Each structure stands twice: as structure tokens, then as C-alpha cells.
N, C-alpha and C positions, 0 to 999 in steps of 0.2 A: 763833730769830727774829732776823733781821737788821734792826736798827733804824736803820741808817745811811741807808737809802733813804727813811725817813719823816721825817728831820730837816730842819728849815728851814735853807737855806744862809744864810750871813752876807752881807747886802747890802753892808756896809761893806768886807768883805774882797774881795768880787768886783769892786767898783768901784775901790778904792784899792790892793789887792794885799797888804795886811798886816792882821794881826789887830787887832780892836777890843778894848775893855776887857771886853766880854761874850763874846768867842769862847771856846768850851769849856764854857759853862754847860749847854747841852743834854746833851752827852755826860757831863758831871759829874753832872747830875741823874739820868740813867739809871743810871750807876754807883752812885750813892747808893741808888736804888731796889733795886738788886741786892745791896746790902749791902757794897759795896766802898768803904769809907769813906776809906781811904788813897789808893786810886786816884782817887777823886772829888776829893780835895784836891789831888793832883798834877796832875790835868787842869785844874782851875779852883780855885785856892786861896781865892777869896772865896765859895765855895758856901755855907758855913755862915752867914756874915754876911748874904748875900743872902736866904737863907731866913728868917733871924731878922727882917730888915727887912720882908719880905713878910708875915710873921706879924703884926708890929706894925701894918702898914698895914691888914690885914684886920681886926684887932681895933679899929682906929679906926673903920672903917665899920660893924662889927657892934655895938659897944658905944658908944652915943651919950651915955651918962651921964658919961663921963670924956673929958677932952681929952688926946689923945696927940700933939698937933702938935710940942711941944718934943722929946719922945722920938723921934719919927720924924725930925726934923731932925738930932738928935745921932746917931742910928743911920745916917742917910744919909751924914753926914760920915765916920763910922767905917768904913762900908762902902766909901766912895770910897778911903780909905787902904788897906783890904784889897785892893781891886781894883787899885790902882796897884802895891802891893807884890807882888801875885800876878802881874801882868803882867811885872814885872821878874824875878821868880823863874822864871816859865815860859819867858821868852825868853833870860835870861842865866845861869841857874843850873842848871835841870833839863836 
């Protein structure tokens, strides 16, 4: 099954001509679903931190008994560092 034709194109890349910090997330997620963990990391190095952050955000909305706001902010900052580092690695190292 060719999943390339079902993927959403990056609006930022089509307007400005270069990758944004989220480019590669879709392909990386599909590689992760196929069990290709290393290939998913090489495609988008922040995939695991993004999924962890999304998990904490979902937990925040599902579990109203605890306050996860500080944890979400900390994970967001950590995720931003992973995204910036992954952007650098993807464009200047791999």
C-alpha cells in the first residue's frame, strides 16, 4: 500500500521552500507503526518525545483528578530541544 499519496503536504514547506520543525513526522509515524524504530528516528528524531508529550496531553484531558500542567510545560520545552536537535541532525549530519 502506497501511503505517500494519503499524506498531508507541509504547508510551510510549500510556501517558504524549506522544512519546518515538524517535517517528517507523518512518515516517521508510519515507519514506527511498521516497526521500523531506527528508520523512524532517522526520519524525524523527535518522534518519541512528541508521542510522549501527546500522551501526557491526553492524560491531562482524561484524568481530571491530577494537574499535569507543569509536566506538560516541561515536556514541551524538552520536546522543543529534541525538535531543534533533530532538525540540525537531519539537515547537517544524516
